[in-house]
C-alpha positions, -999 to 999 in steps of 0.1 A, spaced: 264 -60 750 233 -41 739 242 -10 760 275 -10 741 259 -12 707 235 16 716 263 38 727 282 30 696 252 41 677 248 74 693 286 80 693 284 72 655 257 98 650 275 124 670 307 118 649 288 122 618 276 156 631 314 163 639 327 153 605 298 171 589 310 202 605 346 199 595 363 223 572 361 199 542 326 185 548 289 197 549 276 220 576 259 200 605 221 204 607 206 215 640 193 180 645 228 166 642 241 191 668 214 183 691 222 145 689 258 153 695 250 173 726 236 141 741 271 125 743 290 127 776 312 158 779 344 139 778 333 121 746 323 153 731 358 169 737 375 137 725 356 137 692 357 175 687 396 173 691 400 143 669 376 156 641 383 194 643 349 205 656 346 241 671 348 238 709 322 264 713 296 238 705 304 221 738 283 242 759 263 236 791 234 222 773 254 191 766 259 183 803 224 190 812 211 165 786 236 138 798 216 126 825 186 119 804 209 102 778 222 78 805 187 70 819 175 63 783 202 38 775 207 20 810 194 -16 805 189 -44 828 212 -72 820 183 -97 823 165 -79 795 194 -84 770 184 -120 764 148 -110 756 157 -85 729 149 -96 694 177 -106 670 162 -82 643 168 -52 665 205 -62 672 210 -68 634 195 -33 626 217 -17 653 249 -34 640 241 -23 606 240 13 619 273 9 636 288 -5 605 275 25 583 288 50 609 321 33 607 323 33 569 312 69 568 339 80 592 366 60 571 353 75 539 352 110 553 388 107 567 399 94 534 382 123 517 395 150 540 431 138 541 432 132 503 462 109 509 472 81 485 459 48 497 478 14 494 464 -4 461 444 -36 463 438 -38 502 401 -28 499 393 -58 478 394 -83 509 388 -60 537 360 -68 562 352 -91 589 361 -129 585 335 -149 570 328 -188 565 320 -198 529 290 -220 524 299 -255 513 304 -256 475 281 -283 462 263 -268 432 291 -262 408 308 -286 384 337 -305 399 368 -303 375 384 -336 366 416 -330 383 399 -327 417 416 -350 443 389 -370 462 393 -379 498 375 -391 529 341 -374 532 334 -367 498 300 -378 484 298 -399 451 264 -403 433 264 -434 411 233 -439 386 230 -475 369 208 -479 339 203 -507 313 197 -541 326 193 -526 361 182 -491 371 194 -482 405 209 -449 422 236 -451 450 248 -423 473 283 -433 485 306 -418 508 343 -420 508 354 -436 541 384 -426 561 404 -456 547 398 -443 512 373 -468 501 337 -466 488 313 -495 498 294 -503 466 266 -527 472 269 -562 454 305 -552 445 321 -546 477 348 -520 486 365 -500 458 397 -482 468 397 -447 454 424 -431 477 446 -404 461 426 -406 429 415 -376 408 378 -373 402 384 -383 365 403 -414 375 376 -423 401 351 -423 373 371 -445 352 379 -470 379 343 -473 393 329 -476 359 353 -502 349 347 -523 381 308 -522 373 311 -532 336 335 -560 347 311 -575 373 276 -563 361 271 -572 325 246 -549 305 246 -521 330 258 -485 322 269 -459 348 268 -422 353 290 -410 381 288 -374 397 301 -357 427 276 -350 454 284 -328 486 320 -321 491 341 -326 521 352 -296 542 388 -291 550 408 -274 576 434 -247 566 457 -223 584 461 -186 576 491 -172 590 513 -140 588 498 -105 582 463 -115 575 434 -93 589 423 -122 610 450 -151 610 440 -184 623 425 -218 615 394 -219 592 371 -246 578 365 -242 541 353 -261 511 376 -285 496 375 -266 463 386 -234 479 416 -215 467 442 -191 480 418 -161 472 389 -175 489 410 -181 519 418 -146 520 382 -137 520 376 -161 549 403 -143 570 390 -109 562 417 -99 538 452 -87 543 466 -64 569 480 -30 558 515 -43 565 509 -76 546 522 -82 511 498 -85 481 526 -98 459 541 -127 478 513 -147 493 527 -183 498 510 -217 499 528 -242 521 521 -279 523 539 -301 550 564 -275 554 572 -272 517 565 -242 495 540 -253 469 535 -219 452 531 -182 454 504 -158 444 508 -122 431 475 -105 437 487 -78 413 483 -104 384 448 -110 393 438 -74 401 456 -57 371 454 -85 345 428 -109 355 453 -138 357 443 -163 382 465 -191 371 485 -191 403 454 -192 425 461 -227 437 435 -249 452 438 -258 489 441 -292 506 434 -301 543 462 -288 564 475 -264 539 490 -230 553 483 -198 535 512 -175 547 512 -137 542 547 -119 546 551 -84 554 550 -60 525 580 -52 504 592 -20 491 565 7 484 563 34 457 538 62 457 525 74 422 505 105 421 495 132 395 481 126 361 478 89 361 444 70 361 450 52 395 470 72 419 479 49 449 508 34 467 521 3 450 543 -26 461 576 -35 445 583 -70 439 616 -69 422 635 -44 401 605 -27 384 612 1 361 595 34 360 574 23 329 562 -7 349 553 13 379 533 37 356 516 7 341 505 -4 376 489 30 381 468 25 350 488 45 326 489 82 320 459 104 317 452 125 286 462 157 303 495 143 316 529 159 308 553 129 312 583 148 299 585 167 332 578 139 358 597 139 391 609 111 415 612 122 453 638 99 469 658 97 502 695 97 498 722 79 521 723 109 543 685 108 550 678 138 530 651 140 505 660 146 469 642 151 437 651 138 403 634 148 369 625 119 346 613 120 310 588 92 308 585 96 271 620 83 265 634 46 269 659 60 293 633 74 315 610 45 314 637 20 322 649 39 352 646 16 383 621 24 410 632 21 446 614 16 479 601 49 493 601 66 458 572 92 453 566 95 414 547 125 405 534 131 369 528 167 362 499 182 344 500 195 309 490 231 301 454 239 290 466 263 264 460 253 227 486 256 202 480 276 171 443 276 177 417 303 167 391 312 193 356 323 180 334 341 206 302 361 205 272 362 182 281 332 160 264 298 156 293 277 168 317 296 190 347 277 202 383 266 192 392 262 155 423 250 137 447 277 123 466 271 91 490 293 71 471 319 49 438 315 67 414 345 64 383 356 82 362 344 53 378 310 55 370 307 92 334 321 89 325 316 52 287 323 54 267 351 70 236 330 72 252 298 82 278 310 107 264 341 123 234 346 146 205 365 132 213 393 159 250 396 149 263 431 140 277 428 105 295 463 106 317 456 136 340 428 149 375 425 161 404 402 163 427 401 193 461 392 185 491 385 208 523 404 197 550 392 220 559 365 245 546 385 273 512 381 261 507 416 250 478 422 226 466 445 197 433 448 183 423 446 146 387 458 136 367 444 106 332 446 91 320 410 86 296 418 58 326 435 39 349 406 46 325 378 37 300 391 12 320 417 -5 355 400 -2 371 433 6 408 428 9 411 455 36 383 438 58 389 401 50 420 401 73 445 371 75 445 353 107 476 345 130 480 317 154 461 322 188 439 349 174 406 356 191 377 366 167 350 383 185 316 390 169 289 413 187 252 416 187 236 446 171 212 448 199 218 438 235 181 437 245 170 408 223 190 380 240 174 354 265 198 352 292 184 323 311 212 299 303 240 324 311 223 331 345 220 295 352 258 291 346 264 319 371 242 304 395 259 271 394 294 288 397 284 306 427 258 285 442 265 294 478 264 331 471 230 328 452 215 308 480 220 339 502 197 360 481 169 333 474 159 306 451 141 332 428 173 346 415 170 330 382 144 354 374 167 381 375 198 389 352 224 378 375 252 381 351 244 417 343 240 424 381 274 409 388 292 426 359 312 458 368 320 486 343 356 499 342 345 535 344 334 552 375 299 564 379 293 593 357 273 624 364 246 613 339 241 581 359 233 599 391 197 600 401 199 632 420 221 663 423 223 684 453 190 669 466 172 674 434 160 645 413 173 644 378 169 609 369 151 576 379 171 560 409 186 527 399 185 503 429 214 479 430 203 444 434 214 422 463 226 397 436 247 423 421 265 430 453 269 394 462 283 380 429 301 410 414 335 397 421 328 362 409 315 372 375 344 394 370 367 365 377 348 344 353 351 371 327 388 374 331 391 336 320 364 341 292 387 328 265 396 297 283 364 287 297 344 263 273 312 269 290 314 307 288 325 306 251 295 286 244 272 312 259 291 342 248 266 349 221 243 360 250 267 387 263 264 424 254 293 446 241 307 457 274 308 423 289 326 408 259 352 436 258 358 435 295 386 410 295 402 430 265 398 464 281 413 449 314 443 435 295 449 467 276 450 487 309 474 461 325 498 460 295 501 499 294 535 510 307 553 542 316 552 564 286 527 544 266 492 554 267 463 529 273 451 518 240 415 524 247 390 551 233 355 560 245 325 574 227 295 592 242 263 608 231 241 599 204 252 564 195 236 530 202 262 516 225 281 542 245 312 530 264 349 522 263 364 504 234 397 488 225 417 511 200 421 490 169 453 493 147 449 523 124 415 530 138 398 563 128 369 582 139 345 564 115 357 529 131 348 540 166 313 550 155 309 517 139 321 501 171 293 518 191 265 505 167 263 537 146 245 570 151 211 574 167 183 593 150 189 626 168 227 627 164 242 660 151 262 651 121 277 686 114 300 686 144 314 662 170 340 668 197 372 648 200 390 651 233 425 641 235 451 637 263 484 652 252 514 640 274 545 661 275 577 661 295 564 680 324 529 668 325 499 663 303 470 685 289 436 680 275 428 693 241 393 697 223 388 695 186 357 699 165 351 672 140 329 673 110 311 640 118 294 635 84 326 640 65 343 617 88 319 590 82 321 595 44 358 588 47 373 623 41 409 622 55 407 657 70 379 648 92 384 611 96 413 614 120 434 586 133 426 580 169 450 577 197 448 560 232 425 578 258 407 597 230 370 605 237 346 612 209 313 631 219 285 628 196 262 657 202 223 659 200 207 679 171 196 712 186 160 713 196 158 676 190 135 657 212 124 621 216 87 613 213 70 628 244 33 623 253 9 633 280 -25 618 288 -59 636 294 -85 617 311 -121 624 325 -144 652 315 -129 665 282 -143 661 247 -116 638 234 -97 620 263 -66 602 253 -28 603 248 -13 633 231 22 637 217 39 670 226 65 692 216 90 710 237 75 739 255 39 730 247 17 740 278 -13 724 295 -36 749 279 -25 738 245 -32 702 250 -66 709 266 -76 728 235 -65 699 213 -86 677 235 -116 697 226 -120 715 260 -141 704 289 -174 688 291 -205 705 309 -199 680 337 -164 689 343 -155 699 380 -124 720 374 -114 726 412 -111 687 417 -87 681 388 -58 659 394 -24 665 377 4 638 382 41 641 372 68 616 375 96 640 384 74 655 412 68 619 425 106 612 426 113 645 445 86 637 469 98 602 475 132 617 481 119 641 507 100 614 525 132 593 527 151 621 540 125 628 567 125 591 576 162 592 582 158 623 603 130 607 624 152 575 629 180 596 641 157 616 665 143 583 679 179 570 685 195 599 700 169 623 715 143 599 726 106 601 728 86 609 759 74 577 776 52 593 803 20 584 782 8 620 780 20 624 744 34 602 717 53 573 732 81 551 718 58 525 703 38 552 686 69 567 672 82 534 657 47 527 642 48 563 627 82 557 613 72 524 599 42 542 582 64 568 568 90 543 554 61 525 536 47 557 520 48 558 482 48 593 468 21 601 442 37 631 424 5 653 424 10 689 413 -14 715 422 -28 733 389 -55 759 388 -75 746 359 -101 771 363 -76 799 359 -62 782 329 -96 778 314 -101 816 315 -68 824 299 -46 834 328 -11 827 316 5 828 349 -15 797 359 -4 777 329 25 754 329 47 735 305 42 697 301 66 671 306 68 635 292 43 611 309 22 638 326 -13 629 333 -44 651 338 -76 638 353 -107 660 351 -135 645 374 -171 651 372 -190 673 396 -182 667 432 -208 667 459 -190 655 491 -167 669 519 -143 642 536 -133 644 572 -100 626 582 -76 622 610 -82 625 647 -120 624 648 -144 601 664 -157 586 630 -138 597 598 -164 598 571 -173 615 538 -203 640 540 -226 653 513 -216 690 507 -241 716 520 -238 752 511 -230 773 542 -220 747 567 -188 755 586 -158 735 593 -169 730 631 -202 716 617 -186 691 596 -164 681 625 -193 676 647 -210 655 620 -180 632 623 -184 629 661 -161 656 671 -124 655 677 -105 630 699 -87 637 731 -53 636 713 -63 657 685 -46 690 678 -78 707 667 -59 741 667 -39 730 637 -68 717 616 -64 722 580 -83 716 546 -68 699 516 -86 717 488 -101 697 459 -71 707 436 -45 695 461 -37 728 477 -37 731 516 -57 759 532 -52 769 570 -86 782 580 -89 813 601 -118 808 626 -125 846 629 -128 849 591 -142 815 583 -170 829 561 -148 848 538 -146 838 501 -110 826 504 -117 802 533 -152 789 522 -154 751 517 -160 736 484 -172 702 471 -142 678 470 -125 695 499 -110 672 528 -107 684 564 -77 670 582 -75 669 621 -40 661 629 -25 642 660 -12 662 689 25 656 685 40 680 710 62 667 738 86 681 762 113 690 735 87 708 713 102 690 683 83 700 652 94 668 633 64 649 643 42 675 628 58 670 595 56 633 597 18 632 605 11 657 578 28 636 551 9 605 562 -25 622 561 -17 642 529 -5 611 512 -38 594 520 -58 622 506 -37 622 475 -41 585 469 -80 589 473 -78 617 447 -59 598 421 -76 565 424 -99 573 396 -69 577 372 -53 544 381 
């Protein structure tokens, strides 16, 4: 027995693993899979087939572990008797939990309707404890075996514990036998009390019931465990059902019969008890009674928008209204007017009948055995409701009424709008036909609410959507919005890590409608023109999900609540998408675009009767550097044989002032370009550090040179060492980083295709991989070689124009020479006039065996590179100076004589020198 129980436990654990791996359950853990593999192969195959596990899990490891499994659970029968009862009990609990888990999982996966009421009594049969501690009703019929407690007080004080004998008498001391056969408990009290008063003068009595007798009953029919049971004499029909473990699935809940001596005493409809709490027909049992459970009657299934979907038993001619009442009634989201009944006809074919459960006729329709009643779901659409989204205090759905205006819906600027709201631009999205096509109306909230401008305070229509935008998109805390995205796409977010809430998931996942424009590209033809924008893993993972969320923005209560955190392009996304979809042949897309010197470039819906000034307001207005004398309007003109593009100059300031000749009506696909004022520049600055009289940050104008700024900084101090100056530029750094990336890609291809020598004489494969790793981890520094000495003496050819964020560092006097690369001991030595390159190399222990000393070079203090000529070493051009760095490269030549390795090692060494040089300016 113990072996069987243990096997059941292990099998149960294995099945849990299987069910956990099913399509509708959680993924099994490695521990679960290992436990599953301990089962016999035949058992694995059976469980896999039954519960839909992938057969690939059944590998050879399972059979190899089977032997150990059997050895572990083979038990000597003699040891069974010595097992502790506690262990058996714990094991049985595990088996019961496994069985219940499998049953619940099966019900969850199949999602089928279950028969109603059977789970109330289900379980193994049990015996009720004798009922002795509850009040006994007066109508209780006493019988042999019942215990009667009699207390005498008054003239005499005594207590008697009397038992009714088989002949129906109680033997009362001093009074003799008293017959109580067939009496109710209340009548017994009266009879015994009267007898005592008659024969014992001056004595009062108190009579109660003691222990009750047990009775033998029979449970027959479709019970879970029919048979003969011993129960308390106070037991009822329902208690008898508990004793028998409940009713089998084919047993009736509505026609449970109590029979006594072959006659029908009464019937119990459990639906009365379960649905209405009526236990009046739960009759008390007597010894020899039979509780008979007939087979179930006709069944009807009720599914859909009811509170308790299930399969119900029909008792008579129940109507549809009564059937729906059995199912708990309709849910709030039900649409009973379009309910249906699936029913088999006389030919055995399935038919469907529509029924309106809101009418008396529909509710009174008779239900038949085998019917499937389905109550449909109501639409989630609101009727005549106004939706408010965006930068308002209380976004959501609002009631519409005839004559309602914007100022009625949002009466207060301070009370209804967020502090960040744009008061010059808001829109109303309005449906224009039954197809759901929309048009857009634009208004200024400040003019509509504060000034009560009739042209701005628009009248609202049913189902309008009022959208208010933030003036600035950078001041919003997007944590809650990103949290919502995480919850919606939890599985996707888990792939990119738990720290994703620290990033703007919503923005990463949001995709613009326009293709990537030239201005957004970080490089053109291999030349860096802008900072490269790396696309986050989160953006790639959740882009599609966020777009689907935004498409349902106006029907999603959670998104509506957080809509005030969204920027303009995000809020407008479903509108632009809808306008694109509703455009038909011959009709242009009602969308316009604005570019240039405005706060919010992008694509906007074309509002009804919108003009140039309106699209400028939509874009947040003009920036400081906007050129107001002229703007360019690009328009697509469609003709019979094609289309053409026209350009028109607009006097922008006149258009903003409302002059009709300039403030033109816009058409779909128009593009307005707001230009930058000639010679306009944003604030640009450079920083001068080190040995100048007034180090600090200096603002510069376009075309200003390094010499000009040095003069503004007061010139150099007497301790400045100009040959070692360091000049860093961001655009140079980006270009260097691009070149390093290209070289790394080239090196990777070389390793993959041409291979590297493995003979040990030159660079082997491992060295090449290490070098590639070093190269990929290099960060460019952007050092630009400048001849500060030449600039200081006024040589114009050495001067250069400055860019924003340039940094110049002028160090103090240098007195060292550094030696790096393939030498015995890389070190920095004190500079001594007249020492040669070979002497500095000898001071570092000489070159290594794998050094390429023939290509030794010097990185000068100003960042330039010098290739020394040994024969002319003492020439003025080749003379070492303080701050120089001697580089001895690695010998990278191999059988293919590829020069790529030389480039790689040079970059690695030169970067190290550059980092050492700029360490003082970080």
